[in-house]
C-alpha distance (Angstrom), angle and dihedral (degrees) to the residues before:
residue distance angle dihedral
X1 . . .
X2 3.83 . .
X3 3.78 90.8 .
X4 3.80 88.9 50.6
X5 3.80 91.7 51.4
X6 3.79 91.6 47.6
X7 3.79 92.1 50.1
X8 3.79 90.0 49.6
X9 3.80 90.6 52.1
X10 3.80 92.0 50.8
X11 3.80 92.1 48.2
X12 3.81 92.4 48.0
X13 3.81 91.6 48.6
X14 3.80 94.5 49.5
X15 3.81 92.4 44.6
X16 3.83 90.0 53.9
X17 3.79 93.4 49.2
X18 3.81 93.7 44.2
X19 3.81 92.9 48.6
X20 3.80 92.4 57.3
X21 3.79 98.7 39.0
X22 3.77 136.8 78.3
X23 3.81 119.6 -105.3
X24 3.78 111.9 -88.4
X25 3.82 96.3 33.2
X26 3.78 111.1 142.8
X27 3.80 112.7 -118.3
X28 3.82 128.4 -147.9
X29 3.78 114.9 -70.0
X30 3.78 124.5 -109.5
X31 3.81 89.0 -104.3
X32 3.81 91.9 53.4
X33 3.81 92.8 47.2
X34 3.80 91.1 47.1
X35 3.80 91.2 55.8
X36 3.80 95.5 39.8
X37 3.81 95.8 52.2
X38 3.81 99.7 27.4
X39 3.78 89.4 -122.6
X40 3.78 131.5 141.1
X41 3.83 119.7 -104.9
X42 3.80 88.3 -114.2
X43 3.81 91.4 56.5
X44 3.81 92.4 47.3
X45 3.81 91.5 48.7
X46 3.81 90.7 50.6
X47 3.82 90.7 51.0
X48 3.80 91.0 50.6
X49 3.81 91.3 49.3
X50 3.78 90.3 54.3
X51 3.81 92.0 51.7
X52 3.79 90.6 46.9
X53 3.82 89.2 53.7
X54 3.81 89.3 51.3
X55 3.80 92.1 49.8
X56 3.82 94.4 -117.4
X57 3.81 96.4 117.3
X58 3.78 137.6 11.6
X59 3.78 132.1 -149.9
X60 3.80 126.4 -138.7
X61 3.78 119.0 -159.5
X62 3.78 111.8 -104.2
X63 3.80 93.2 -4.6
X64 3.81 106.8 73.0
X65 3.80 139.1 -122.9
X66 3.81 124.3 -34.5
X67 3.78 139.6 -175.3
X68 3.80 106.7 -92.4
X69 3.78 122.8 -123.5
X70 3.79 112.3 -96.1
X71 3.81 123.9 -139.3
X72 3.79 116.4 -105.5
X73 3.80 106.9 -100.5
X74 3.79 95.0 173.6
X75 3.79 92.6 105.2
X76 3.78 137.2 29.3
X77 3.83 110.8 -106.5
X78 3.82 114.0 -111.2
X79 3.80 108.5 -141.5
X80 3.80 95.9 160.9
X81 3.83 91.7 106.7
X82 3.80 89.2 71.1
X83 3.81 92.2 68.4
X84 3.80 91.3 61.2
X85 3.78 94.2 41.6
X86 3.82 95.9 47.9
X87 3.80 98.1 41.4
X88 3.83 123.0 -159.7
X89 3.80 118.4 -1.7
X90 3.77 120.5 -114.7
X91 3.79 115.8 -89.5
X92 3.79 116.0 -113.2
X93 3.80 97.5 25.3
X94 3.81 94.3 111.3
X95 3.80 92.6 48.6
X96 3.80 91.7 50.3
X97 3.79 91.5 49.4
X98 3.80 89.9 50.7
X99 3.81 91.3 47.8
X100 3.81 92.4 52.2
X101 3.81 97.1 39.7
X102 3.79 115.1 121.4
X103 3.82 112.1 -116.0
X104 3.81 116.9 -111.9
X105 3.79 116.6 -96.4
X106 3.78 110.1 -82.5
X107 3.81 95.7 15.7
X108 3.80 121.2 127.4
X109 3.78 108.3 -123.9
X110 3.80 119.6 -145.3
X111 3.76 90.2 156.7
X112 3.78 115.7 66.9
X113 3.78 124.4 98.4
X114 3.81 95.3 -147.4
X115 3.77 131.8 86.2
X116 3.77 122.0 -94.6
X117 3.79 111.5 -101.1
X118 3.81 89.8 -111.0
X119 3.82 90.5 60.4
X120 3.80 97.0 50.4
X121 3.83 119.5 99.2
X122 3.79 90.7 -129.7
X123 3.80 96.3 151.4
X124 3.80 94.2 52.2
X125 3.81 92.1 44.1
X126 3.79 92.2 47.5
X127 3.80 92.5 50.3
X128 3.81 91.7 48.2
X129 3.79 92.1 48.4
X130 3.81 92.3 48.0
X131 3.79 90.8 53.6
X132 3.81 91.8 45.6
X133 3.79 91.6 50.2
X134 3.81 90.4 56.9
X135 3.80 91.8 56.6
X136 3.85 109.1 91.3
X137 3.80 90.6 -152.9
X138 3.81 90.2 63.1
X139 3.79 90.1 66.5
X140 3.77 95.1 51.0
X141 3.78 126.3 93.0
X142 3.78 109.8 -87.6
X143 3.79 132.3 -175.7
X144 3.80 110.8 -48.1
X145 3.80 89.9 -130.1
X146 3.82 90.8 55.5
X147 3.79 138.2 -101.9
X148 3.77 112.6 -33.9
X149 3.82 94.2 -134.0
X150 3.81 91.3 52.2
X151 3.79 92.0 46.9
X152 3.80 89.1 49.1
X153 3.81 90.5 53.3
X154 3.81 92.1 52.3
X155 3.81 90.3 45.8
X156 3.81 90.9 54.6
X157 3.79 89.6 48.4
X158 3.82 89.4 56.7
X159 3.79 88.6 69.2
X160 3.79 98.2 -100.5
X161 3.78 97.3 -67.4
X162 3.80 92.4 111.3
X163 3.81 134.8 47.8
X164 3.79 130.5 -141.8
X165 3.79 90.5 -101.4
X166 3.82 89.8 57.3
X167 3.81 92.9 59.2
X168 3.79 133.1 80.1
X169 3.80 124.7 -167.4
X170 3.82 116.2 -125.1
X171 3.83 134.7 -172.1
X172 3.79 94.9 -107.9
X173 3.78 137.6 -32.7
X174 3.79 95.2 -81.1
X175 3.80 91.2 57.4
X176 3.81 89.8 47.5
X177 3.79 91.4 51.3
X178 3.78 92.6 47.9
X179 3.80 89.7 50.5
X180 3.79 92.4 50.8
X181 3.78 95.1 49.9
X182 3.79 93.1 48.3
X183 3.80 94.8 43.0
X184 3.80 97.0 48.0
X185 3.80 101.6 37.8
X186 3.79 142.1 42.3
X187 3.81 126.5 -137.9
X188 3.79 109.5 -79.4
X189 3.81 94.6 31.0
X190 3.80 121.6 125.9
X191 3.79 124.1 -114.9
X192 3.80 121.7 -168.5
X193 3.82 120.2 -142.1
X194 3.77 136.8 179.4
X195 3.78 114.9 -100.3
X196 2.97 110.5 -97.5
X197 3.79 103.6 21.4
X198 3.79 143.1 162.6
X199 3.79 106.6 -58.0
X200 3.82 91.1 -144.2
X201 3.80 87.8 64.5
X202 3.80 90.6 51.1
X203 3.80 90.5 49.8
X204 3.81 96.8 51.1
X205 3.80 92.5 42.3
X206 3.79 92.0 54.5
X207 3.79 91.4 43.1
X208 3.81 87.5 55.5
X209 3.80 90.0 55.1
X210 3.80 95.0 -109.1
X211 3.79 127.9 149.0
X212 3.80 107.5 -122.9
X213 3.82 117.4 -148.9
X214 3.82 119.7 -174.1
X215 3.81 123.0 -137.3
X216 3.82 118.0 -156.5
X217 3.80 116.3 -106.3
X218 3.80 133.5 179.6
X219 3.80 138.1 -176.2
X220 3.82 89.2 -58.3
X221 3.79 94.6 52.9
X222 3.78 130.3 -108.0
X223 3.81 116.3 -2.9
X224 3.83 108.3 -115.8
X225 3.81 94.3 -151.1
X226 3.79 91.3 53.8
X227 3.81 91.0 45.3
X228 3.81 91.8 53.8
X229 3.80 90.3 47.6
X230 3.81 91.5 49.6
X231 3.82 91.6 51.4
X232 3.81 90.4 49.9
X233 3.79 94.5 47.1
X234 3.82 99.2 43.5
X235 3.83 102.5 28.4
X236 3.81 86.2 -135.7
X237 3.80 118.1 172.0
X238 3.80 98.7 -162.2
X239 3.81 134.7 59.1
X240 3.81 121.7 -175.8
X241 3.79 117.1 -157.9
X242 3.80 144.9 154.3
X243 3.81 104.6 -141.5
X244 3.82 93.5 -178.8
X245 3.85 123.0 59.8
X246 3.80 92.0 -25.5
X247 3.79 119.4 -143.4
X248 3.05 117.2 -95.1
X249 3.82 102.8 8.4
X250 3.82 101.4 40.3
X251 3.82 90.2 -135.0
X252 3.80 121.2 152.6
X253 3.79 121.3 -151.9
X254 3.79 106.1 -105.3
X255 3.80 118.0 -116.6
X256 3.79 92.0 -119.9
X257 3.83 91.1 55.5
X258 3.80 99.4 50.0
X259 3.81 96.6 82.7
X260 3.80 92.7 44.8
X261 3.81 92.1 50.9
X262 3.80 90.9 49.2
X263 3.81 89.9 48.7
X264 3.81 92.4 51.3
X265 3.81 89.8 52.5
X266 3.81 92.7 47.5
X267 3.80 93.2 47.7
X268 3.81 89.7 53.4
X269 3.83 92.2 47.2
X270 3.79 84.9 -127.3
X271 3.80 139.9 140.5
X272 3.78 126.4 -113.5
X273 3.81 116.8 -152.1
X274 3.80 104.7 -149.2
X275 3.81 107.9 -157.7
X276 3.81 101.0 -161.9
X277 3.81 94.2 179.3
X278 3.83 95.4 138.0
X279 3.81 103.8 48.1
X280 3.80 90.6 109.5
X281 3.82 91.5 44.9
X282 3.81 96.2 67.1
X283 3.80 110.7 135.3
X284 3.81 105.3 177.5
X285 3.78 126.1 40.6
X286 3.79 128.6 -28.4
X287 3.79 118.6 -45.5
X288 3.81 119.2 -123.1
X289 3.80 116.2 -106.5
X290 3.80 118.7 -89.6
X291 3.79 117.4 -87.9
X292 3.81 85.5 -119.1
X293 3.80 89.2 68.6
X294 3.82 90.9 71.7
X295 3.80 102.7 38.5
X296 3.81 110.8 110.5
X297 3.80 96.3 167.7
X298 3.79 101.6 49.5
X299 3.81 102.4 -108.3
X300 3.83 95.1 132.3
X301 3.81 121.6 80.3
X302 3.79 105.4 -162.0
X303 3.82 122.6 -146.8
X304 3.81 123.9 -175.9
X305 3.81 128.2 171.2
X306 3.80 132.1 -171.0
X307 3.79 95.1 -161.4
X308 3.81 97.4 87.5
X309 3.82 98.9 47.6
X310 3.82 95.5 39.6
X311 3.81 119.4 26.0
X312 3.82 138.1 -43.5
X313 3.81 90.2 -114.9
X314 3.81 93.4 57.9
X315 3.78 93.8 88.4
X316 3.79 96.1 179.1
X317 3.79 125.7 126.6
X318 3.78 138.1 143.5
X319 3.76 135.6 -142.7
X320 3.77 125.3 -166.7
X321 3.77 142.9 -179.6
X322 3.77 136.9 164.2
X323 3.79 127.6 -115.2
X324 3.80 125.6 -0.9
X325 3.82 90.8 -16.7
X326 3.80 90.0 62.4
X327 3.79 91.0 48.7
X328 3.79 90.3 52.7
X329 3.78 91.6 49.9
X330 3.79 91.6 52.2
X331 3.80 91.8 47.4
X332 3.80 91.7 49.9
X333 3.80 92.2 51.4
X334 3.80 90.3 51.0
X335 3.79 90.8 55.1
X336 3.80 91.9 48.8
X337 3.79 104.1 54.0
X338 3.83 111.7 -27.8
X339 3.83 96.7 -122.1
X340 3.80 146.0 -19.5
X341 3.82 116.0 -91.8
X342 3.80 111.4 -80.5
X343 3.83 98.1 -134.2
X344 3.81 90.5 53.0
X345 3.79 91.6 50.7
X346 3.81 92.0 47.2
X347 3.80 92.1 48.9
X348 3.80 91.0 48.8
X349 3.80 91.6 51.2
X350 3.77 91.4 52.5
X351 3.78 93.8 44.7
X352 3.83 98.7 50.6
X353 3.83 90.9 45.1
X354 3.80 93.3 51.8
X355 3.82 131.3 85.9
X356 3.81 86.6 -114.8
X357 3.82 90.1 73.4
X358 3.80 92.8 52.5
X359 3.81 91.6 46.4
X360 3.79 91.1 47.7
X361 3.79 94.3 52.2
X362 3.80 91.0 48.3
X363 3.79 94.4 49.4
X364 3.80 91.3 41.9
X365 3.80 92.1 57.5
X366 3.79 90.0 53.1
X367 3.80 93.5 46.9
X368 3.79 93.6 47.5
X369 3.81 90.5 48.7
X370 3.81 90.7 52.9
X371 3.80 91.7 49.7
X372 3.79 94.0 44.7
X373 3.80 91.0 51.1
X374 3.81 91.3 47.0
X375 3.81 90.8 53.5
X376 3.80 92.1 46.6
X377 3.80 90.9 49.4
X378 3.79 90.8 50.3
X379 3.79 91.0 50.5
X380 3.81 91.2 48.5
X381 3.79 89.6 51.9
X382 3.79 100.9 44.0
X383 3.82 108.0 14.7
X384 3.83 108.5 21.6
X385 3.79 91.0 163.8
X386 3.80 90.0 66.3
X387 3.81 97.7 54.6
X388 3.83 105.4 118.6
X389 3.80 116.8 -117.3
X390 3.79 90.9 -129.5
X391 3.78 122.0 34.2
X392 3.82 114.0 -139.8
X393 3.79 114.5 -115.9
X394 3.78 92.8 -141.9
X395 3.77 146.1 -4.6
X396 3.78 126.6 75.0
X397 3.79 106.1 -83.4
X398 3.78 148.4 71.3
X399 3.80 116.4 -149.3
X400 3.79 109.4 -149.0
X401 3.78 130.1 -175.1
X402 3.79 116.8 -136.1
X403 3.80 124.7 -139.7
X404 3.80 118.8 -84.8
X405 3.78 113.0 -74.7
X406 3.80 98.8 17.3
X407 3.79 115.0 134.0
X408 3.81 105.0 -134.8
X409 3.79 94.0 -161.0
X410 3.80 93.2 50.2
X411 3.80 90.5 47.2
X412 3.81 91.8 51.1
X413 3.81 90.0 49.9
X414 3.80 92.1 49.9
X415 3.80 91.8 46.9
X416 3.80 91.4 51.6
X417 3.80 89.4 54.4
X418 3.81 87.3 57.4
X419 3.80 95.3 48.4
X420 3.81 101.4 -95.5
X421 3.81 118.6 113.0
X422 3.82 115.9 -154.7
X423 3.79 130.7 157.4
X424 3.81 123.4 -124.2
X425 3.79 119.6 -125.2
X426 3.78 100.1 -132.2
X427 3.85 98.3 85.3
X428 3.81 91.3 56.4
X429 3.81 92.3 68.0
X430 3.80 123.1 82.3
X431 3.82 90.2 -153.7
X432 3.80 136.3 14.3
X433 3.83 110.7 -32.4
X434 3.82 117.7 -123.0
X435 3.81 90.3 -131.2
X436 3.79 144.0 -27.4
X437 3.80 119.1 -58.2
X438 3.78 141.5 172.0
X439 3.79 128.2 -151.2
X440 3.80 107.1 -141.4
X441 3.79 113.8 -167.2
X442 3.80 120.8 -155.9
X443 3.81 100.4 -176.9
X444 3.80 100.6 79.8
X445 3.81 104.3 49.5
X446 3.82 129.3 58.9
X447 3.83 117.9 -108.9
X448 3.80 93.5 -111.9
X449 3.82 91.2 64.1
X450 3.81 97.1 50.6
X451 3.78 95.2 83.7
X452 3.80 93.9 52.1
X453 3.80 91.3 47.0
X454 3.80 93.6 52.2
X455 3.81 92.0 42.7
X456 3.80 89.5 57.0
X457 3.79 91.0 44.7
X458 3.80 89.8 52.5
X459 3.78 89.5 54.0
X460 3.79 91.1 52.5
X461 3.80 91.8 47.4
X462 3.79 92.4 50.0
X463 3.79 91.7 56.1
X464 3.81 98.7 36.0
X465 3.78 105.3 44.2
X466 3.80 120.1 98.1
X467 3.81 95.4 -163.0
X468 3.79 95.3 -176.1
X469 3.78 91.4 -135.4
X470 3.80 95.9 -48.0
X471 3.80 118.7 123.4
X472 3.81 104.0 -148.6
X473 3.80 98.1 177.7
């Protein structure tokens, strides 16, 4: 405590002198400050370092400490020139910022796409990372495509259709998706997407200068007939989809559609980016194998991330493809950031190979089921008209359709003002939406808060909805 008081006295003294002095004035030496404030040299040096970090003072080797130069505040900076120089902003940036924004303190979040802190295996991850950090080899430069054992694990998870040498490790699924779109397309190309689809995919596709064309989907996933028609009409060579527990709808591609989707892709001589983000978020039953598991001719580009089922800070994913497409993916990743940090890769390898990973996935399925059922019960109690006709068997979200005439964006804004964070459906569509929707996430809030969240949402809906004479409830 005495050291803290002494440091505070030194900081206060130097602030006072600096505030009333011209830039460049030499300040008292460490010896003088030590005697004046009865502080140790270590304490005085720490106080000076803090003021240097704040830009109040500066040190010059062998000469002492001086008042730092202050920015000119005599006029208001004019940054308007940047608007002309930069041109139009990238589409989707505002939606992504809203999606990733941290909820206000005390708010009930039904919006985020990450696990609640209580569901994250933080202890196991922390222990694995601590052990990895103590291994000197973790800090050395490894293969640019990532550790072979980690790539082999992701390859096995793809269902056996890919090998370790086909995979490249990426810092999260979003980075992997961005790499794939840039590596496999050129600006002006067309990419097909499910409608609705993950808004992060829409954002990176548009940022890459691609034309995004939606393909109708329903509770059984993308419609193969519409996909084939879209390929024929647009001559697209790339289709992005989430066949398992799609974000935002939760739909899983039906077994009877898998072969037809694969055939449509083959007939178009196209690639299918399989975003398998939710394989470890299955709640009911056993998930079907990835589409990549039955892809002899290399049409499927497989993407798998561990961020969603583990923790936001575990920015580890992999993307893989066979043949020249795989080579282009690996080259694109090299240009982006060389490689993913070695300690993080080592910790991930240890974690997914340990019993802790198996235990986590088992307990996570139970926890997500409890939260999903709590949200469904709350909807049945307060907003029965919003209960989805088919409940997703995995993932983190319920996709609900609002009554006719309700503005989803306005409703989300009103709900946020009353402490409930939801996400409107409009940004998830590449074209005009067929109605108003909300994505309600159940992974980030405890079950005992679901009822209060939906009760507040019902109050907002009752006052905001112009039903045009239709009684929806």
